[in-house]
PyMOL Python script that loads the backbone (N, CA, C, O; Angstrom):
from pymol import cmd

cmd.read_pdbstr("""\
ATOM      1  N   MET A   1       0.965  -1.093   0.045  1.00  0.00           N
ATOM      2  CA  MET A   1      -0.067  -0.049  -0.117  1.00  0.00           C
ATOM      3  C   MET A   1       0.931   0.985  -0.110  1.00  0.00           C
ATOM      4  O   MET A   1       2.047   0.789   0.369  1.00  0.00           O
ATOM      5  N   MET A   2       0.561   2.130  -0.645  1.00  0.00           N
ATOM      6  CA  MET A   2       1.436   3.459  -1.029  1.00  0.00           C
ATOM      7  C   MET A   2       1.142   4.338  -0.145  1.00  0.00           C
ATOM      8  O   MET A   2      -0.051   4.594  -0.304  1.00  0.00           O
ATOM      9  N   ASN A   3       1.606   5.007   0.787  1.00  0.00           N
ATOM     10  CA  ASN A   3       1.475   6.303   1.513  1.00  0.00           C
ATOM     11  C   ASN A   3       1.356   7.420   0.815  1.00  0.00           C
ATOM     12  O   ASN A   3       2.328   7.908   0.238  1.00  0.00           O
ATOM     13  N   ARG A   4      -0.105   8.076   0.774  1.00  0.00           N
ATOM     14  CA  ARG A   4      -0.170   9.163  -0.136  1.00  0.00           C
ATOM     15  C   ARG A   4       0.034  10.420   0.866  1.00  0.00           C
ATOM     16  O   ARG A   4      -0.329  10.570   2.033  1.00  0.00           O
ATOM     17  N   ARG A   5       0.880  11.425  -0.177  1.00  0.00           N
ATOM     18  CA  ARG A   5       1.076  12.506   0.415  1.00  0.00           C
ATOM     19  C   ARG A   5      -0.055  13.551   0.389  1.00  0.00           C
ATOM     20  O   ARG A   5      -1.059  13.325  -0.288  1.00  0.00           O
ATOM     21  N   HIS A   6       0.051  14.527   1.000  1.00  0.00           N
ATOM     22  CA  HIS A   6      -0.910  16.074   0.840  1.00  0.00           C
ATOM     23  C   HIS A   6      -0.299  17.007   0.891  1.00  0.00           C
ATOM     24  O   HIS A   6       0.169  17.541   1.897  1.00  0.00           O
ATOM     25  N   THR A   7      -0.197  17.441  -0.574  1.00  0.00           N
ATOM     26  CA  THR A   7       0.866  18.609  -0.614  1.00  0.00           C
ATOM     27  C   THR A   7      -0.222  19.850  -0.227  1.00  0.00           C
ATOM     28  O   THR A   7      -1.444  19.860  -0.074  1.00  0.00           O
ATOM     29  N   TYR A   8       0.986  21.050  -0.133  1.00  0.00           N
ATOM     30  CA  TYR A   8       0.231  22.158   0.438  1.00  0.00           C
ATOM     31  C   TYR A   8       0.279  23.071  -0.607  1.00  0.00           C
ATOM     32  O   TYR A   8      -0.785  23.659  -0.798  1.00  0.00           O
ATOM     33  N   LEU A   9       1.453  23.441  -1.540  1.00  0.00           N
ATOM     34  CA  LEU A   9       1.975  24.204  -2.583  1.00  0.00           C
ATOM     35  C   LEU A   9       1.755  23.630  -3.994  1.00  0.00           C
ATOM     36  O   LEU A   9       1.933  22.460  -4.335  1.00  0.00           O
ATOM     37  N   GLN A  10       1.409  24.480  -4.624  1.00  0.00           N
ATOM     38  CA  GLN A  10       1.606  24.148  -6.207  1.00  0.00           C
ATOM     39  C   GLN A  10       2.436  25.159  -7.003  1.00  0.00           C
ATOM     40  O   GLN A  10       2.733  26.263  -6.545  1.00  0.00           O
ATOM     41  N   VAL A  11       2.781  24.746  -8.172  1.00  0.00           N
ATOM     42  CA  VAL A  11       3.447  25.902  -8.992  1.00  0.00           C
ATOM     43  C   VAL A  11       2.445  27.055  -9.312  1.00  0.00           C
ATOM     44  O   VAL A  11       1.261  26.912  -9.618  1.00  0.00           O
ATOM     45  N   GLY A  12       3.143  28.234  -9.182  1.00  0.00           N
ATOM     46  CA  GLY A  12       2.146  29.264  -9.417  1.00  0.00           C
ATOM     47  C   GLY A  12       1.538  29.867  -8.213  1.00  0.00           C
ATOM     48  O   GLY A  12       0.967  30.958  -8.213  1.00  0.00           O
ATOM     49  N   ASP A  13       1.687  29.128  -7.229  1.00  0.00           N
ATOM     50  CA  ASP A  13       1.424  29.933  -5.804  1.00  0.00           C
ATOM     51  C   ASP A  13       1.974  30.707  -5.427  1.00  0.00           C
ATOM     52  O   ASP A  13       3.176  30.579  -5.658  1.00  0.00           O
ATOM     53  N   TYR A  14       1.604  31.907  -4.683  1.00  0.00           N
ATOM     54  CA  TYR A  14       2.291  33.237  -4.033  1.00  0.00           C
ATOM     55  C   TYR A  14       2.090  32.626  -2.518  1.00  0.00           C
ATOM     56  O   TYR A  14       1.156  32.044  -1.968  1.00  0.00           O
ATOM     57  N   VAL A  15       3.390  33.027  -2.109  1.00  0.00           N
ATOM     58  CA  VAL A  15       3.457  32.758  -0.625  1.00  0.00           C
ATOM     59  C   VAL A  15       4.372  33.797   0.471  1.00  0.00           C
ATOM     60  O   VAL A  15       5.253  34.491  -0.038  1.00  0.00           O
ATOM     61  N   TYR A  16       4.220  33.850   1.438  1.00  0.00           N
ATOM     62  CA  TYR A  16       5.005  35.187   2.089  1.00  0.00           C
ATOM     63  C   TYR A  16       5.233  33.714   3.666  1.00  0.00           C
ATOM     64  O   TYR A  16       4.716  32.627   3.925  1.00  0.00           O
ATOM     65  N   HIS A  17       6.191  34.520   4.231  1.00  0.00           N
ATOM     66  CA  HIS A  17       6.901  33.655   5.299  1.00  0.00           C
ATOM     67  C   HIS A  17       6.548  34.607   6.693  1.00  0.00           C
ATOM     68  O   HIS A  17       6.948  35.765   6.812  1.00  0.00           O
ATOM     69  N   ARG A  18       5.738  33.904   7.699  1.00  0.00           N
ATOM     70  CA  ARG A  18       5.760  34.743   8.932  1.00  0.00           C
ATOM     71  C   ARG A  18       6.631  35.286   9.601  1.00  0.00           C
ATOM     72  O   ARG A  18       6.375  36.390  10.083  1.00  0.00           O
ATOM     73  N   ARG A  19       7.945  34.661   9.836  1.00  0.00           N
ATOM     74  CA  ARG A  19       8.800  35.070  10.494  1.00  0.00           C
ATOM     75  C   ARG A  19       9.867  35.858   9.828  1.00  0.00           C
ATOM     76  O   ARG A  19      10.669  36.471  10.533  1.00  0.00           O
ATOM     77  N   TYR A  20       9.953  35.900   8.464  1.00  0.00           N
ATOM     78  CA  TYR A  20      11.194  36.458   7.511  1.00  0.00           C
ATOM     79  C   TYR A  20      10.327  37.355   6.675  1.00  0.00           C
ATOM     80  O   TYR A  20      10.562  37.109   5.492  1.00  0.00           O
ATOM     81  N   SER A  21       9.338  38.379   6.818  1.00  0.00           N
ATOM     82  CA  SER A  21       8.638  39.187   6.024  1.00  0.00           C
ATOM     83  C   SER A  21      10.147  40.033   5.300  1.00  0.00           C
ATOM     84  O   SER A  21       9.874  40.421   4.164  1.00  0.00           O
ATOM     85  N   HIS A  22      10.910  40.212   5.515  1.00  0.00           N
ATOM     86  CA  HIS A  22      11.969  40.959   4.976  1.00  0.00           C
ATOM     87  C   HIS A  22      12.473  40.125   3.625  1.00  0.00           C
ATOM     88  O   HIS A  22      13.052  40.696   2.701  1.00  0.00           O
ATOM     89  N   TRP A  23      12.188  38.760   3.633  1.00  0.00           N
ATOM     90  CA  TRP A  23      12.261  37.869   2.139  1.00  0.00           C
ATOM     91  C   TRP A  23      11.276  38.410   1.294  1.00  0.00           C
ATOM     92  O   TRP A  23      11.540  38.077   0.139  1.00  0.00           O
ATOM     93  N   GLY A  24      10.268  39.091   1.355  1.00  0.00           N
ATOM     94  CA  GLY A  24       9.462  39.795   0.531  1.00  0.00           C
ATOM     95  C   GLY A  24       8.229  38.218   0.105  1.00  0.00           C
ATOM     96  O   GLY A  24       8.187  37.079   0.571  1.00  0.00           O
ATOM     97  N   ILE A  25       7.354  38.968  -1.022  1.00  0.00           N
ATOM     98  CA  ILE A  25       6.361  37.853  -1.513  1.00  0.00           C
ATOM     99  C   ILE A  25       7.340  36.434  -2.426  1.00  0.00           C
ATOM    100  O   ILE A  25       8.284  36.681  -3.177  1.00  0.00           O
ATOM    101  N   GLY A  26       6.989  35.450  -2.218  1.00  0.00           N
ATOM    102  CA  GLY A  26       7.517  34.193  -2.775  1.00  0.00           C
ATOM    103  C   GLY A  26       6.511  33.332  -3.979  1.00  0.00           C
ATOM    104  O   GLY A  26       5.289  33.193  -3.919  1.00  0.00           O
ATOM    105  N   GLU A  27       7.203  32.954  -4.783  1.00  0.00           N
ATOM    106  CA  GLU A  27       6.584  32.224  -6.081  1.00  0.00           C
ATOM    107  C   GLU A  27       7.017  31.149  -6.267  1.00  0.00           C
ATOM    108  O   GLU A  27       7.998  31.132  -7.009  1.00  0.00           O
ATOM    109  N   VAL A  28       6.516  29.732  -5.699  1.00  0.00           N
ATOM    110  CA  VAL A  28       6.723  28.454  -6.111  1.00  0.00           C
ATOM    111  C   VAL A  28       6.580  28.168  -7.601  1.00  0.00           C
ATOM    112  O   VAL A  28       5.569  28.090  -8.298  1.00  0.00           O
ATOM    113  N   VAL A  29       7.973  28.021  -7.919  1.00  0.00           N
ATOM    114  CA  VAL A  29       8.586  27.804  -9.380  1.00  0.00           C
ATOM    115  C   VAL A  29       8.450  26.382  -9.898  1.00  0.00           C
ATOM    116  O   VAL A  29       8.159  26.016 -11.037  1.00  0.00           O
ATOM    117  N   GLU A  30       8.780  25.508  -8.593  1.00  0.00           N
ATOM    118  CA  GLU A  30       8.850  23.926  -8.911  1.00  0.00           C
ATOM    119  C   GLU A  30       8.494  23.056  -7.912  1.00  0.00           C
ATOM    120  O   GLU A  30       8.298  23.438  -6.758  1.00  0.00           O
ATOM    121  N   GLU A  31       8.404  22.002  -8.240  1.00  0.00           N
ATOM    122  CA  GLU A  31       7.649  20.805  -7.292  1.00  0.00           C
ATOM    123  C   GLU A  31       8.389  19.579  -7.731  1.00  0.00           C
ATOM    124  O   GLU A  31       8.538  19.248  -8.908  1.00  0.00           O
ATOM    125  N   TRP A  32       8.956  18.768  -6.414  1.00  0.00           N
ATOM    126  CA  TRP A  32       9.541  17.604  -6.700  1.00  0.00           C
ATOM    127  C   TRP A  32       8.719  16.908  -6.014  1.00  0.00           C
ATOM    128  O   TRP A  32       8.280  17.508  -5.033  1.00  0.00           O
ATOM    129  N   ASN A  33       8.249  15.592  -6.201  1.00  0.00           N
ATOM    130  CA  ASN A  33       7.437  14.245  -5.652  1.00  0.00           C
ATOM    131  C   ASN A  33       8.411  13.124  -6.273  1.00  0.00           C
ATOM    132  O   ASN A  33       8.724  12.830  -7.427  1.00  0.00           O
ATOM    133  N   SER A  34       8.800  12.557  -4.816  1.00  0.00           N
ATOM    134  CA  SER A  34       9.262  11.495  -5.074  1.00  0.00           C
ATOM    135  C   SER A  34       8.273   9.998  -5.523  1.00  0.00           C
ATOM    136  O   SER A  34       7.216   9.911  -4.898  1.00  0.00           O
ATOM    137  N   ASN A  35       8.463   9.255  -6.190  1.00  0.00           N
ATOM    138  CA  ASN A  35       7.704   7.955  -6.612  1.00  0.00           C
ATOM    139  C   ASN A  35       7.923   7.263  -5.802  1.00  0.00           C
ATOM    140  O   ASN A  35       7.496   6.235  -6.327  1.00  0.00           O
ATOM    141  N   LEU A  36       8.417   6.845  -4.482  1.00  0.00           N
ATOM    142  CA  LEU A  36       8.765   5.725  -4.169  1.00  0.00           C
ATOM    143  C   LEU A  36       7.916   6.049  -2.569  1.00  0.00           C
ATOM    144  O   LEU A  36       7.941   7.103  -1.934  1.00  0.00           O
ATOM    145  N   PRO A  37       7.422   5.162  -2.326  1.00  0.00           N
ATOM    146  CA  PRO A  37       6.421   5.000  -0.830  1.00  0.00           C
ATOM    147  C   PRO A  37       7.313   5.583   0.114  1.00  0.00           C
ATOM    148  O   PRO A  37       8.494   5.244   0.187  1.00  0.00           O
ATOM    149  N   GLY A  38       6.773   6.479   0.864  1.00  0.00           N
ATOM    150  CA  GLY A  38       7.364   7.235   1.926  1.00  0.00           C
ATOM    151  C   GLY A  38       8.575   8.280   1.638  1.00  0.00           C
ATOM    152  O   GLY A  38       9.423   8.703   2.424  1.00  0.00           O
ATOM    153  N   GLY A  39       8.370   8.582   0.149  1.00  0.00           N
ATOM    154  CA  GLY A  39       9.640   9.429  -0.189  1.00  0.00           C
ATOM    155  C   GLY A  39       9.263  10.928  -0.338  1.00  0.00           C
ATOM    156  O   GLY A  39       8.054  11.105  -0.487  1.00  0.00           O
ATOM    157  N   LEU A  40       9.908  11.862  -0.333  1.00  0.00           N
ATOM    158  CA  LEU A  40       9.750  13.186   0.111  1.00  0.00           C
ATOM    159  C   LEU A  40       9.052  14.131  -1.214  1.00  0.00           C
ATOM    160  O   LEU A  40       9.019  13.788  -2.396  1.00  0.00           O
ATOM    161  N   CYS A  41       8.572  15.281  -0.674  1.00  0.00           N
ATOM    162  CA  CYS A  41       8.222  16.175  -2.084  1.00  0.00           C
ATOM    163  C   CYS A  41       8.418  17.526  -1.164  1.00  0.00           C
ATOM    164  O   CYS A  41       8.183  17.738   0.026  1.00  0.00           O
ATOM    165  N   PHE A  42       8.989  18.414  -2.302  1.00  0.00           N
ATOM    166  CA  PHE A  42       9.577  19.699  -1.644  1.00  0.00           C
ATOM    167  C   PHE A  42       8.864  20.746  -2.856  1.00  0.00           C
ATOM    168  O   PHE A  42       8.259  20.358  -3.855  1.00  0.00           O
ATOM    169  N   VAL A  43       9.071  21.870  -2.539  1.00  0.00           N
ATOM    170  CA  VAL A  43       8.618  22.916  -3.477  1.00  0.00           C
ATOM    171  C   VAL A  43      10.037  23.978  -3.500  1.00  0.00           C
ATOM    172  O   VAL A  43      10.547  24.196  -2.401  1.00  0.00           O
ATOM    173  N   LYS A  44      10.670  24.631  -4.733  1.00  0.00           N
ATOM    174  CA  LYS A  44      11.254  25.598  -4.872  1.00  0.00           C
ATOM    175  C   LYS A  44      10.568  27.102  -5.099  1.00  0.00           C
ATOM    176  O   LYS A  44       9.838  27.447  -6.028  1.00  0.00           O
ATOM    177  N   VAL A  45      10.994  27.827  -4.051  1.00  0.00           N
ATOM    178  CA  VAL A  45      10.396  29.351  -4.058  1.00  0.00           C
ATOM    179  C   VAL A  45      11.113  30.366  -4.333  1.00  0.00           C
ATOM    180  O   VAL A  45      12.136  30.562  -3.676  1.00  0.00           O
ATOM    181  N   GLU A  46      10.826  31.028  -5.120  1.00  0.00           N
ATOM    182  CA  GLU A  46      11.834  32.431  -5.449  1.00  0.00           C
ATOM    183  C   GLU A  46      10.991  33.415  -4.854  1.00  0.00           C
ATOM    184  O   GLU A  46       9.809  33.621  -5.129  1.00  0.00           O
ATOM    185  N   PHE A  47      11.879  34.156  -3.800  1.00  0.00           N
ATOM    186  CA  PHE A  47      11.629  35.108  -2.966  1.00  0.00           C
ATOM    187  C   PHE A  47      11.907  36.717  -3.696  1.00  0.00           C
ATOM    188  O   PHE A  47      12.902  36.838  -4.410  1.00  0.00           O
ATOM    189  N   GLU A  48      11.189  37.653  -3.525  1.00  0.00           N
ATOM    190  CA  GLU A  48      11.701  39.031  -3.947  1.00  0.00           C
ATOM    191  C   GLU A  48      13.221  39.372  -3.404  1.00  0.00           C
ATOM    192  O   GLU A  48      13.888  40.236  -3.973  1.00  0.00           O
ATOM    193  N   ASP A  49      13.560  38.883  -2.646  1.00  0.00           N
ATOM    194  CA  ASP A  49      15.077  39.479  -2.095  1.00  0.00           C
ATOM    195  C   ASP A  49      16.147  38.784  -2.937  1.00  0.00           C
ATOM    196  O   ASP A  49      17.342  38.895  -2.664  1.00  0.00           O
ATOM    197  N   GLY A  50      15.618  37.947  -4.132  1.00  0.00           N
ATOM    198  CA  GLY A  50      16.377  37.111  -5.099  1.00  0.00           C
ATOM    199  C   GLY A  50      16.857  35.869  -4.536  1.00  0.00           C
ATOM    200  O   GLY A  50      17.573  35.103  -5.180  1.00  0.00           O
ATOM    201  N   ARG A  51      16.527  35.677  -3.497  1.00  0.00           N
ATOM    202  CA  ARG A  51      17.064  34.023  -3.227  1.00  0.00           C
ATOM    203  C   ARG A  51      15.913  33.193  -3.419  1.00  0.00           C
ATOM    204  O   ARG A  51      14.739  33.484  -3.192  1.00  0.00           O
ATOM    205  N   VAL A  52      16.533  31.800  -4.000  1.00  0.00           N
ATOM    206  CA  VAL A  52      15.749  30.702  -3.958  1.00  0.00           C
ATOM    207  C   VAL A  52      15.715  29.832  -2.902  1.00  0.00           C
ATOM    208  O   VAL A  52      16.770  29.446  -2.399  1.00  0.00           O
ATOM    209  N   ARG A  53      14.443  29.398  -2.419  1.00  0.00           N
ATOM    210  CA  ARG A  53      14.768  28.676  -0.808  1.00  0.00           C
ATOM    211  C   ARG A  53      13.615  27.351  -1.556  1.00  0.00           C
ATOM    212  O   ARG A  53      12.757  27.405  -2.437  1.00  0.00           O
ATOM    213  N   ILE A  54      14.127  26.269  -0.701  1.00  0.00           N
ATOM    214  CA  ILE A  54      13.389  24.726  -0.733  1.00  0.00           C
ATOM    215  C   ILE A  54      12.743  24.389   0.235  1.00  0.00           C
ATOM    216  O   ILE A  54      13.360  24.488   1.295  1.00  0.00           O
ATOM    217  N   PHE A  55      11.532  23.952   0.311  1.00  0.00           N
ATOM    218  CA  PHE A  55      10.819  23.693   1.537  1.00  0.00           C
ATOM    219  C   PHE A  55       9.906  22.305   1.300  1.00  0.00           C
ATOM    220  O   PHE A  55       9.280  22.001   0.284  1.00  0.00           O
ATOM    221  N   ASP A  56      10.007  21.674   2.364  1.00  0.00           N
ATOM    222  CA  ASP A  56       9.265  20.540   2.295  1.00  0.00           C
ATOM    223  C   ASP A  56       7.738  20.628   2.240  1.00  0.00           C
ATOM    224  O   ASP A  56       7.200  21.220   3.176  1.00  0.00           O
ATOM    225  N   ASN A  57       7.118  20.220   1.465  1.00  0.00           N
ATOM    226  CA  ASN A  57       5.474  20.378   1.072  1.00  0.00           C
ATOM    227  C   ASN A  57       4.375  19.206   1.204  1.00  0.00           C
ATOM    228  O   ASN A  57       3.259  19.018   0.720  1.00  0.00           O
ATOM    229  N   ASP A  58       5.124  18.588   1.987  1.00  0.00           N
ATOM    230  CA  ASP A  58       4.128  17.212   2.327  1.00  0.00           C
ATOM    231  C   ASP A  58       3.378  17.818   3.847  1.00  0.00           C
ATOM    232  O   ASP A  58       4.008  18.152   4.851  1.00  0.00           O
ATOM    233  N   PHE A  59       1.921  17.844   3.683  1.00  0.00           N
ATOM    234  CA  PHE A  59       1.366  18.528   4.826  1.00  0.00           C
ATOM    235  C   PHE A  59       1.222  17.832   5.796  1.00  0.00           C
ATOM    236  O   PHE A  59       0.961  18.354   6.880  1.00  0.00           O
ATOM    237  N   LYS A  60       1.393  16.098   5.626  1.00  0.00           N
ATOM    238  CA  LYS A  60       1.373  15.573   6.702  1.00  0.00           C
ATOM    239  C   LYS A  60       2.695  15.401   7.790  1.00  0.00           C
ATOM    240  O   LYS A  60       2.676  14.934   8.929  1.00  0.00           O
ATOM    241  N   SER A  61       3.857  15.959   6.999  1.00  0.00           N
ATOM    242  CA  SER A  61       4.812  16.140   7.630  1.00  0.00           C
ATOM    243  C   SER A  61       5.134  17.034   8.957  1.00  0.00           C
ATOM    244  O   SER A  61       4.664  18.171   8.909  1.00  0.00           O
ATOM    245  N   LEU A  62       5.635  16.799   9.766  1.00  0.00           N
ATOM    246  CA  LEU A  62       6.068  17.847  10.768  1.00  0.00           C
ATOM    247  C   LEU A  62       7.000  18.967  10.338  1.00  0.00           C
ATOM    248  O   LEU A  62       7.028  20.020  10.975  1.00  0.00           O
ATOM    249  N   SER A  63       7.622  18.803   9.470  1.00  0.00           N
ATOM    250  CA  SER A  63       8.293  19.788   8.586  1.00  0.00           C
ATOM    251  C   SER A  63       7.875  20.600   7.701  1.00  0.00           C
ATOM    252  O   SER A  63       8.541  21.497   7.185  1.00  0.00           O
ATOM    253  N   CYS A  64       6.903  20.363   7.511  1.00  0.00           N
ATOM    254  CA  CYS A  64       6.092  21.397   6.187  1.00  0.00           C
ATOM    255  C   CYS A  64       6.293  22.441   6.413  1.00  0.00           C
ATOM    256  O   CYS A  64       6.550  22.811   7.559  1.00  0.00           O
ATOM    257  N   CYS A  65       6.241  23.225   5.418  1.00  0.00           N
ATOM    258  CA  CYS A  65       6.464  24.446   5.019  1.00  0.00           C
ATOM    259  C   CYS A  65       5.527  25.154   5.618  1.00  0.00           C
ATOM    260  O   CYS A  65       5.885  26.228   6.100  1.00  0.00           O
ATOM    261  N   TYR A  66       3.927  24.698   5.761  1.00  0.00           N
ATOM    262  CA  TYR A  66       3.082  25.457   6.163  1.00  0.00           C
ATOM    263  C   TYR A  66       3.658  25.602   7.955  1.00  0.00           C
ATOM    264  O   TYR A  66       3.596  26.676   8.555  1.00  0.00           O
ATOM    265  N   TYR A  67       4.020  24.732   8.384  1.00  0.00           N
ATOM    266  CA  TYR A  67       4.292  24.633   9.948  1.00  0.00           C
ATOM    267  C   TYR A  67       5.409  25.300  10.244  1.00  0.00           C
ATOM    268  O   TYR A  67       5.618  25.670  11.399  1.00  0.00           O
ATOM    269  N   ALA A  68       6.281  25.544   9.232  1.00  0.00           N
ATOM    270  CA  ALA A  68       7.216  26.295   9.365  1.00  0.00           C
ATOM    271  C   ALA A  68       7.531  27.730   9.200  1.00  0.00           C
ATOM    272  O   ALA A  68       8.550  28.396   9.379  1.00  0.00           O
ATOM    273  N   GLY A  69       5.873  28.092   8.650  1.00  0.00           N
ATOM    274  CA  GLY A  69       5.756  29.557   8.731  1.00  0.00           C
ATOM    275  C   GLY A  69       5.293  30.418   7.335  1.00  0.00           C
ATOM    276  O   GLY A  69       5.087  31.626   7.217  1.00  0.00           O
ATOM    277  N   LEU A  70       5.205  29.265   6.266  1.00  0.00           N
ATOM    278  CA  LEU A  70       4.979  29.695   5.039  1.00  0.00           C
ATOM    279  C   LEU A  70       3.555  29.750   4.809  1.00  0.00           C
ATOM    280  O   LEU A  70       2.832  28.786   5.061  1.00  0.00           O
ATOM    281  N   ILE A  71       3.108  30.883   4.323  1.00  0.00           N
ATOM    282  CA  ILE A  71       1.721  31.163   4.060  1.00  0.00           C
ATOM    283  C   ILE A  71       1.454  31.347   2.610  1.00  0.00           C
ATOM    284  O   ILE A  71       2.117  31.920   1.746  1.00  0.00           O
ATOM    285  N   ARG A  72       0.446  30.789   2.564  1.00  0.00           N
ATOM    286  CA  ARG A  72      -0.332  30.913   0.652  1.00  0.00           C
ATOM    287  C   ARG A  72      -0.834  32.215   0.672  1.00  0.00           C
ATOM    288  O   ARG A  72      -1.397  32.551   1.714  1.00  0.00           O
ATOM    289  N   ILE A  73      -0.765  32.991  -0.196  1.00  0.00           N
ATOM    290  CA  ILE A  73      -1.358  34.054  -0.371  1.00  0.00           C
ATOM    291  C   ILE A  73      -2.479  33.970  -1.172  1.00  0.00           C
ATOM    292  O   ILE A  73      -3.483  34.649  -0.960  1.00  0.00           O
ATOM    293  N   ASN A  74      -2.345  32.975  -2.315  1.00  0.00           N
ATOM    294  CA  ASN A  74      -3.648  32.697  -3.439  1.00  0.00           C
ATOM    295  C   ASN A  74      -3.529  31.552  -3.770  1.00  0.00           C
ATOM    296  O   ASN A  74      -2.778  30.782  -3.171  1.00  0.00           O
ATOM    297  N   GLY A  75      -4.221  31.222  -4.753  1.00  0.00           N
ATOM    298  CA  GLY A  75      -4.042  29.843  -5.232  1.00  0.00           C
ATOM    299  C   GLY A  75      -3.083  29.568  -6.465  1.00  0.00           C
ATOM    300  O   GLY A  75      -2.549  28.470  -6.620  1.00  0.00           O
ATOM    301  N   GLY A  76      -2.874  30.773  -7.446  1.00  0.00           N
ATOM    302  CA  GLY A  76      -2.287  30.989  -8.503  1.00  0.00           C
ATOM    303  C   GLY A  76      -2.424  29.859  -9.406  1.00  0.00           C
ATOM    304  O   GLY A  76      -3.548  29.365  -9.492  1.00  0.00           O
ATOM    305  N   GLY A  77      -1.475  29.362 -10.095  1.00  0.00           N
ATOM    306  CA  GLY A  77      -1.553  28.135 -11.207  1.00  0.00           C
ATOM    307  C   GLY A  77      -2.484  28.212 -11.975  1.00  0.00           C
ATOM    308  O   GLY A  77      -2.698  29.217 -12.653  1.00  0.00           O
ATOM    309  N   ASP A  78      -3.169  27.202 -11.997  1.00  0.00           N
ATOM    310  CA  ASP A  78      -4.139  26.917 -13.567  1.00  0.00           C
ATOM    311  C   ASP A  78      -5.400  27.949 -12.907  1.00  0.00           C
ATOM    312  O   ASP A  78      -6.422  28.169 -13.559  1.00  0.00           O
TER     313      ASP A  78
END
""", "prot")
cmd.dss("prot")
cmd.show_as("cartoon", "prot")
cmd.util.cbc("prot")
cmd.orient("prot")
């Protein structure tokens, strides 16, 4: 039986970080999802400060970007 992930963010979503507002608004530009059971999933976010940061995107994980302070502004994407 495969362990199904519940992702939080998708490519095109806009986000901000509660603790690091000086990063500015970020856009999710890439998603990685492992095909292996129990594998990881990540998102790559480009922020207005010019930096790219990578976050855990599995909502079921305690280290999910949501719990770390990343907040989605809108749905973006399709």
